[in-house]
N, C-alpha and C positions, 0 to 999 in steps of 0.2 A: 635300346630304351631301358631295359631293366637295369642295365649297368649304370647307365646314366641317372636313373632313379634312386639306386642305391648310394651312388656318389653324393647326390644332392641331400639325401637324408643325412649321411655322415657330415657334410658340411653344416646342416642345420643344427645337428646335435653339438657339433663343436662350437657353433655360434651362441648357443644358450648357455648363459653363466651357470656354473656348478651350484652356485648359492640359491639361484632361482629354481633349480631342480629340487634342491633339498627341501626349499620352502614349500614347492607343490606337493612333495611327497608327505610333508608334515600335515599340510592341510588336508590330504585325502586321509591320512591316518586319524586325524582328529574327529572324522565322521564315523568312525567305527563305534560300535555300541559300548565296547570297554573304555574308550576315550571320552564318550559322552557322560559316563557314569561320574558321580560327583566325588571328586578327590578332596575330601574334607580336610585332611591334615597336610595337604600339599602346600609348601612354602611359596610366596609370590615368586614371580620369575625373576624379580630384581634381587632377591636374596644372594648374599655373598656364597662363595665355595667355602669348602672346609668348615661346614655347619657343626654346630654343637646343640645337643638337645637341651631343653629347658631342665631336665633332670641332672645335667652335668655341668651347668655353668658355675664359675666360681661365686662365692658368697659375696654380695655387694651390698652398696649402701640402702638399695630399695629393698632387698630382703630385711635388713634389719629395721627398715621403717615400718614394714608390714607385721614383723614380729613385735616391735614396739606397741603398735596400735593394738594387737591382740592380747600382748602382755598387759597393757593398762588396762584393758577391759576385764581380764581375769584378775587384776589386783583389786580392781572395784567391786568385782562379784564377791570375792573372798572377803574383802572388807564389810560389804553390805551383809553378807550372811553371818560373818563373826560378830557384828554389833549386837545381834539378837539375844545372846546369851546373858550379857550384863544388863541390857536394856530391859529384858523381861523382869530381872530381879528388881531394877529401879521401878519399873512400871507397877510391879506388884506391891510395892510399898504405897503407892498413890491410889491405885485401883486394884483391890485384891483379886487374884485369878485363882480359879480352881485347877485341877489337873486337866480338864477338858480344854480350857482356854489357853492354858499353859502350852500344852501339846499342839493346839491348832495354831497358835501365833508362831510357835517354833517352826512348824512345817509348812506354813502357807506359802512362802517364797518357793520352797521345793515343788509344791503343787502347781506353782506358776510356771516353774522351769518345765515340768512335765507338759503342760499344755502349749507353752511357747516353742519349745523344741519340736514338738510335732507340727504346728502350723508353719513356723517360720522355716523349718527343715524343708517342708513341701514346697513353699513360696520360693525358696532360695533356689531349688532345682528348676522350678518353672520360670522365674522372673529374673534370675541372676543373684550373684553374690552380693554386688556393690549396694543394692537398693536396701537389703535387709542389714547388711552390715552398718548402715548409717541409722535405719529406722529403729533398730533394737535399742540404741543408746539413747535415743530422743525419748523412748518410753521409761527406760531405766532412771535417767536424770530427772524427768518431771515428777515420777512416783516417789523417788527418793527424797527430793525436797519437801514433797507434800506430806511426808510422815511427821513433820514437825507440827502439823496443825490437826493430827488425829485426835478426836475427842473421846472416841470409844474404842474398847477392844475390836468391835466389828469394823469400824472404819479402818483401823490400823490392819487388822487382817487382810481387808480387801487391797490396801495399798502394797502390802508385802506380796499379795497374790499378783498384783500388777507389775511390781519390780521383777518377780520371778519369770513371768510371761516374757519380758524383754531379755532378762539373762538367757532364757531358753533359746530365744532366736540367735543370740550372739554366740552361745556355746555351739550351735549347729553350724552357723556361718563361719565363725571365727577359724574353727577347726579345719573346716573345708577349704577356706580361702589360703590359709597359711599353707597347708599340705600341697595346694595346687600351684603355689608359687616356689616352694622350697626345693632346693637341688637335694638328691638323695642322700649324699654324704653327710648333709647337716639336718635332714628332715626329722630324724628322731630326736636329736638334741633340742630342736627349736620346738617341736610340738610337745616333747616331754617337759620342756620349760615353763609350759602353761602352769603345771602343778606347783612350781616353785613360786611363781609370782602369785598365785592364788593363795597358797599358803602364807607368804609374807603379808598379804592383805588382810589375811584371816587372823594371824597372830597380832598384827598392829592393832587391829579393832578389839581383840581380847585385852591387850595390854592397856589400851586407852580406857576400855570398860572397867578394867579393874581398878584404875586409879581415879576415875571421874563419875563412876556410876552413882556415887553417894554425894557428890558435890552439892546438887541442888535437888528439889522434888522433881523438876522438868528434866534432870539429866538425861533420861532415856529419849527425849525428843532431839537433843543435841546430837547424841550419840547416833540415833538412826538417820537423822537428816544430813549428817556430815558425809555420808556416802555419795550425797549429790555432787560434792566438790570434784573428786577424781572422775566422776561419770561425766560432768560438764567438760572437763579438760580433754577427754577421750573423744567426746562427741565433736568438738571443734576440731581436732586434730584428724578426725576421719573424713572430714569434707574434702573432696577430690580424689579419694582413693579409686584406682581403675578397676574395672571389670576383670574377673579372672578369665584369662585366655583360654584356658582349657575349658570352661563353660561356653564361651563364645564359639569355640571350635565345634563343641558338641551341638550347637545350635545352627551350624552350617555358616556361621558368620566369619569366614576365614580372614578376610582382609583386615576387620576389626581386632581380631585376635592377634594377627602378626604385626599390625601397628603398636599394639602395647607391648609385644615381646620385643620388638626392635628398638621401641623408646626407652625401655628400662634396662635391656640386656644386651642390645647391640644387634647389627644387622646379619650377624652369621649364626644366630640362634634360632632353632626351630624347636617346634612343640614335641613332635614324635618322629618315628620312622618314615613318615610321609608315604604312607601306604594306604590310608583311608579305612584301616581296620578298626579303629576305635571310635568311630560316629555311631551314635545313637540317640534317638530322641529321649527325653526325660521319660521315665516309666512310673515316676511316684513311687508310693509305698508298695504298690503290687509288685514292682521290679525286685523288691527285697526278698521275695517270697518264691522266687523262680528257682528251679533245680540248682543252678550254678552259684546262687548266693545264699540260700536258706540256711545252711548251716552256720555261715560266717553271721549272718544276722542273729540267729539263736546264741552263738557264741558271745557276740559283743553285747547284746542285752544282758545275758546270764552273768557274765564276768563282772560287768560294770554294776549291775545290782548288788551282787555279793560282795563287792568291795566297798561301795558307799554306805550301805546299811550299817555296818558297825561304825564307820568313819563319822557320819554325821549324828547318829544316835548317841554315840559317847561324847563327841566334842561339842555338840549343841549344849548338853547339859554336864559339861566337865567339872564345874565347880561342886554341883550336887554329888556327882559320882565320887569326886575325890574326898568328899565330907563323909559319904556313905561307907568308904573303905577307910576311914580314918586317916587320910592323906592330905586332908584340906585345912590343917592348921597352918596359918601364915600364907605367904605367897610364894615361897621358895619351891615347893613341889610343882606349883602351877606354872611358874616361869621356866622351871626346867623342862617340863613337859612341852611347853611352847617353843622352847629352843630347840628341843628335838624334832619338833614338827618342821622347823626350818632346815636344820642340819640334815634330816632325812631326805627332804626334797631336794637338796644339792647332791646328796650322795645318789640319789635316783637318777640324776641326770649322768653321772659318771657310770653307773651300773647300766644305763640304757646304751651307752656308747660300748661298753666292755662286753657285756653278756647278750646272748641271743634274747629275742623277745619272749620266746616260750619258757626257757629256763628261769628268767628272771620272774615272770608272772607266777610260774608253778612254785617255785621256791618261796616266794614272798607269801602266796596264800598259806603254805604250810606252816611258815614261821609266826605269821600273825595268829593262826588258829591255836598253836601251841601256846602262845603268850596269853591268849585270852582263857584258855584252859588252866594256865597257872593262876591267873586273878580269881577263877572261879573256886579253885580247890585250897588256895593258901589261907592260912588262918589270919585273922584281922591283926594278930600281934607281930606277924612276919612284915614289918614295915620296909626293911631294905629289899627283901625278895619281892614285895609287891611293887616297888618302885622301879626294880630291874625289869620285871615283867612288863609293867606298863610302859616304860622306857623303850623296850625292845618292840613292843607292839606299836609305839609311836613312831619310831624311826623307819620300821619297815613299812608299816601303812603310809606314811607320807613318801617314802622313796617309790614304791610301786604305784602310788596313785598317779605318776607321770605318766604310766602306760594308758590311762584312760584318754589321754590326748593324743596318743600315737596310734593305737590299734584301730579305733573306728574309722578315721578319714583313710587309713592305708588299706582297709579290707573291702571298701566298696569302690566301684568305678565311678567315673565323673558325672554320669547322668543320674545317679542315684546316691551320690556321695552325702549331700546334705539331709537327704531323707534318712540314709542309714545312721549318720551320726546322730541326727535328730531323734531318731526312734530309741537308739541306744541310751540317749540321755534321758529321754522321757521316761523309759522303763526304770533307770537307775533313780531318777528324782521321785517317781511314784513309790518305788521301794523304800528309798531312804525317808520319804514323808511318812509312810506307814510306820517305819521303825522309830522315826523321832516322835511320832504321836503315841506309839505304844510304849516307849522306853519308860517314861515316868510312871505310867500305869503298871507296868512290869515290875519296876522296883518296889512300887508300893504294894503290889500284890504277891509277888513270889520271891522278892529280895534280890540283892545285887548278884549273888552266886549264880542263881538259876537263870538271871538274864544275861550273865556273861557266858554261861553255856550255850544259851540260844544263839547268841551272836557268833560263838565259835563254830556252831553246827553251819551257819550261814557261810563262814569262810571255807569250811570244809567242802561245801557243795561247789564253791568257786574253784577250788583247786581241782575237784574231779571233772568239772566242765572243761577247765583249761587243758587238762591232760588229753581229754577226749577230742577238743575241737580247735584249740588254739592253732593258727597257722603262724609260719615263721616268714616275716616281711622284711627282716633286716637285709641291707644291701641291694634291695631291688629297686627298680624304677618304680614310680607310683602306678603305672598300668600293669607292670609286672605283678607288684604287691596285691593289687585289686584284682587280679585275674582277668583283666580286660583284654 
């Protein structure tokens, strides 16, 4: 009987197809606690073999589209901020402004960026990138056109504040969404190119202002409201932009994330190593001050502040500064320096590709600091030397401004990326708003030389902070760079 029973069991085992046995074992294994844990980064079962991660996909048309949408926004932002310099001069002839209102109008958009980057950075991590990507430019477009009808400096100041609020949201979400779609090989170039496009918009606004600010008494209205034209184009083109798959993945919306990845990059593309290690709910701003991120948070805020204070303080009031140091006769020096801004931004892309992030940042802080020291100590009769010093400052400042679009999105994980970028931008704009407000007062009270010394000291602090805290993020995947 025992022999017959063993024989029957063997026959039954042979009768059960092997595939059914394997399927049964898989079903049993799926009941284990480990298998029941959420596999947040696992690709759907129908994904093709030989997968490629999103960090390593070749650059394609969709990458260029997302880059174009963010670049168009930065062109608009540079243009909108650049118009204020000559618009203020035109407005002052119609409505005389004292130093207080001049400084406040010059800095109001920067104050708005401070507020908008905090609010929209937090909302972007909570609600997603797509909604803020669109909403921010609804605000910018409406407020830009409304400037044409501003009747008083107070109303204009309020509208500039609203424009800045929308820009702050776009800065926070634009850097985040492009970083989350970009392959690592091209991430530095794409993120660094923000500065080039921003600078082009800024310079075009300055050139138009230089030629048309005196055309009519209401020239300032046309200059300021013209920023609504590129803003409207960007707004229309952003309709239909997909959500960031990295953000969706972080929310546990795996199927949605992979539908976007497969639609725009192909069925063999995955997001991560499919091990579930990078899932984390949004932690808001509190996440930025946990032990693993707090040094990066302080670094990004500090270096950004130290970079933009001299940039905005000097270039918001460039005509007045050139005149104060006796370089303002005619337009040749002004056009030359604006050309240096564009050239420096282009050189910055090349240097971002060739140099390590740390060495580029530290060396640039040192060079700009020395340039401003030269402007502070050179006699007013040394015209050529002052133009050289100002030219070196302009080239270098414009070049390493590219890094403000690179470091913040690379330094923070997906669940806190928009908050991190938003906080860095907020701190930088608060610092630049204070610097822009104080610059005309400083020149009036202490003179140009002492003002340049103070700005050189700011750059020196930026260099020391970078030496102490700047991480190296080049050649890393986005998760590796952010320490996720």
